[in-house]
C-alpha positions in Angstrom: 6.0 -5.4 -3.7 3.1 -4.3 -1.6 0.3 -4.0 -4.1 -1.4 -1.2 -2.0 1.7 1.0 -2.2 1.7 4.3 -4.0 2.8 4.3 -7.7 6.5 3.4 -8.0 9.0 4.8 -10.4 11.6 2.8 -12.3 10.1 -0.7 -11.6 9.3 -2.7 -14.7 5.8 -4.1 -14.8 6.8 -7.5 -16.2 9.4 -8.1 -13.5 7.0 -6.8 -10.8 4.2 -9.1 -11.8 6.3 -12.1 -12.6 7.9 -11.9 -9.2 4.7 -13.1 -7.6 3.0 -14.8 -10.5 5.0 -16.7 -13.1 2.2 -16.3 -15.7 -1.0 -14.3 -16.1 -3.0 -17.5 -15.6 -1.5 -17.8 -12.1 -2.6 -14.3 -11.4 -6.1 -15.1 -12.6 -6.4 -17.9 -10.1 -5.4 -15.4 -7.3 -8.1 -13.0 -8.5 -10.7 -15.7 -8.6 -9.7 -16.4 -5.0 -10.5 -12.8 -4.0 -7.1 -11.2 -4.3 -6.4 -8.0 -6.2 -3.6 -8.2 -8.7 -2.5 -4.8 -9.9 0.7 -2.9 -10.8 0.7 0.9 -10.9 3.8 2.9 -11.7 5.6 5.1 -14.1 8.9 5.3 -15.9 9.7 8.8 -17.2 6.1 9.3 -18.1 2.6 9.4 -16.9 1.0 6.8 -14.6 0.4 3.4 -16.0 -1.6 0.4 -14.6 -1.7 -3.3 -15.2 -4.4 -5.3 -13.5 -6.1 -8.6 -13.9 -9.8 -8.4 -14.5 -12.5 -11.1 -14.5 -15.5 -10.9 -16.8 -18.9 -12.7 -16.7 -18.5 -16.3 -17.9 -15.2 -16.8 -16.3 -13.1 -15.1 -19.0 -10.1 -13.1 -17.8 -8.0 -10.2 -19.2 -5.1 -8.1 -18.2 -5.9 -4.4 -18.5 -3.0 -2.2 -19.8 -3.8 1.4 -19.0 -2.0 4.7 -19.5 -3.4 7.8 -17.8 -3.0 11.3 -19.3 -0.4 13.5 -17.6 1.8 16.5 -18.1 0.4 19.6 -19.9 -2.6 17.6 -21.2 -3.7 16.8 -17.7 -3.4 20.5 -16.8 -5.4 21.6 -19.8 -8.1 19.1 -19.0 -8.3 20.2 -15.3 -8.7 23.8 -16.3 -11.3 22.9 -18.9 -13.1 20.9 -16.2 -13.4 24.1 -14.1 -14.4 26.2 -17.1 -17.3 23.9 -17.9 -20.6 24.4 -16.2 -21.6 21.5 -14.0 -24.5 20.6 -16.2 -22.2 20.5 -19.2 -19.7 18.0 -17.8 -21.2 14.9 -19.3 -20.7 16.5 -22.7 -17.2 17.5 -21.7 -16.4 13.9 -20.8 -17.6 12.7 -24.2 -15.6 15.4 -25.9 -12.4 14.5 -24.0 -12.8 10.8 -24.9 -13.3 11.6 -28.6 -10.3 13.9 -28.5 -8.1 11.3 -26.8 -9.0 8.8 -29.5 -8.0 11.3 -32.2 -4.8 12.2 -30.4 -3.7 8.6 -30.2 -4.6 8.1 -33.9 -2.1 10.9 -34.6 0.6 9.7 -32.2 0.4 6.0 -32.8 2.3 6.0 -36.2 5.2 7.8 -34.6 5.4 5.3 -31.8 5.0 2.4 -34.2 7.8 3.7 -36.5 10.2 4.0 -33.5 9.6 0.3 -32.6 9.9 -0.9 -36.1 13.5 0.2 -36.2 14.3 -2.8 -34.0 11.2 -4.9 -34.7 10.3 -4.5 -38.4 7.2 -6.7 -38.2 5.7 -4.7 -35.3 2.1 -3.4 -35.5 0.9 -1.2 -32.7 -2.3 -2.0 -31.0 -5.2 0.4 -30.8 -6.1 1.4 -27.3 -9.5 2.9 -26.4 -9.9 6.1 -24.4 -11.6 5.7 -21.0 -12.6 7.7 -17.9 -12.8 6.7 -14.2 -14.3 8.4 -11.2 -12.1 11.1 -9.5 -9.6 9.9 -6.9 -10.3 10.5 -3.3 -7.4 12.9 -2.8 -7.2 14.2 -6.4 -8.2 17.4 -8.1 -11.9 16.4 -8.4 -11.8 15.8 -12.1 -12.4 12.3 -13.5 -9.3 10.3 -14.6 -8.8 9.9 -18.3 -6.5 7.8 -20.4 -6.2 4.9 -22.9 -6.4 1.2 -22.3 -6.1 -2.2 -23.9 -7.6 -5.5 -22.7 -5.3 -8.5 -23.3 -7.2 -11.8 -23.1 -5.6 -14.4 -20.9 -5.2 -18.0 -22.0 -3.2 -21.0 -20.6 -0.1 -20.0 -22.6 -0.3 -16.2 -22.2 2.9 -14.6 -20.9 3.2 -11.3 -19.1 5.1 -10.0 -22.2 2.0 -10.8 -24.2 0.0 -8.3 -22.0 2.3 -5.3 -22.6 2.0 -3.6 -26.0 5.1 -1.5 -26.5 3.5 1.5 -28.3 0.9 1.7 -25.6 3.6 1.6 -22.9 5.5 4.4 -24.7 2.3 6.5 -24.8 3.1 7.4 -21.2 6.3 9.1 -22.3 4.4 11.3 -24.7 2.7 12.8 -21.6 6.0 13.3 -19.7 6.9 16.8 -20.8 10.5 15.8 -20.7 11.2 16.5 -24.4 11.0 13.0 -25.7 8.3 13.9 -28.2 8.7 17.6 -28.7 9.0 16.9 -32.4 5.4 15.7 -32.6 3.2 18.7 -33.5 0.0 17.1 -32.1 1.5 17.1 -28.6 2.2 20.8 -28.4 0.0 22.7 -26.0 -1.6 24.8 -28.6 -2.5 21.8 -30.8 -3.8 19.9 -27.7 -6.0 22.9 -26.9 -7.2 23.2 -30.5 -8.1 19.5 -30.6 -10.0 19.7 -27.4 -11.9 22.8 -28.5 -12.8 21.0 -31.7 -14.6 18.4 -29.6 -16.4 21.0 -27.4 -14.0 21.0 -24.5 -13.4 24.6 -23.2 -9.6 24.5 -23.2 -7.9 27.9 -22.7 -4.2 28.9 -22.8 -2.6 32.1 -21.5 -1.8 34.5 -24.3 1.5 35.5 -22.6 3.0 32.3 -21.2 1.1 29.6 -22.9 0.0 27.8 -19.7 -3.5 26.2 -19.4 -5.7 28.5 -17.4 -9.2 28.8 -15.9 -11.0 31.7 -14.3 -13.5 29.4 -12.6 -11.5 27.7 -9.9 -13.5 28.0 -6.6 -10.4 29.5 -4.8 -9.8 32.1 -7.5 -13.2 33.1 -8.9 -12.8 35.5 -11.8 -9.0 35.3 -11.8 -7.2 33.5 -14.6 -4.9 31.0 -12.9 -3.0 27.8 -13.7 -2.3 24.5 -11.7 1.4 24.9 -11.0 2.9 23.8 -7.7 6.4 25.1 -8.5 5.9 28.6 -9.9 2.5 29.4 -8.5 -0.9 29.9 -10.1 -0.3 33.4 -11.5 1.5 34.4 -14.7 5.3 34.3 -14.5 5.9 35.7 -17.9 8.0 38.9 -17.6 5.8 40.7 -20.0 2.8 40.2 -17.6 4.3 42.6 -15.1 5.1 46.3 -15.6 8.7 47.2 -15.6 9.5 49.4 -12.6 12.4 50.5 -10.5 13.6 48.2 -7.7 13.8 49.3 -4.1 17.3 50.3 -2.8 17.2 48.4 0.4 14.4 45.8 0.4 14.3 42.7 -1.8 10.5 42.2 -2.3 7.9 44.5 -3.8 4.2 44.2 -4.2 4.8 43.2 -7.8 6.2 39.8 -6.5 2.7 38.6 -6.1 2.5 38.2 -9.8 -0.3 39.0 -12.3 -3.2 37.0 -13.5 -2.9 35.2 -16.8 -4.6 36.5 -19.9 -6.6 34.1 -22.0 -5.7 33.7 -25.6 
């Protein structure tokens, strides 16, 4: 694959990396020669990344990273706008602490699933991290969890992929895989973030994450939603009124602002 392509869906990281480098040690040699070795993709979940890193002293590791996505990403983006610029360093620290707590709560669920087929499995403990905003992103830093797998002569690509960490991406998917986990529900995510000083706000009517500090909508409670629009789509947010006899649209079709809980 072209390592500079956009994230790809449905491509297994092990197959993608092994296609070019039989073992991580081979990839390390390529990185030492100046090449970038990285896989970025997603499979029914949030974005994941595997990349080979070199440290001082010649040691090498494969980073396994999972970025937040779904409703949590939307809550964080709204909170980022809610926070005053001078408070954003504190916000970042709060987000990282909340992500560590969240993974502590979710990890036993992921581990139990895997133990059904691998009874001796013990999940690794990834650490939360942040990176600078993407060039064409929303302006907010990137957040997620990551592990560093040390590379030795006998390390295989399978050794660099912790299964529970991989499955963490599905907890962010919003596709219903983990709807049974209370800690992943929007209200609980917002509560956890607020506990750590992150100004997370949900709409009282529809439950979507909202902010009234977006530069395009100052003073109006809106949500990041590319499909339904930024305003509240909950039927109760709009007054019930008669429909026109001939036309199909009314002024009410512009929607109403969200109401913070």
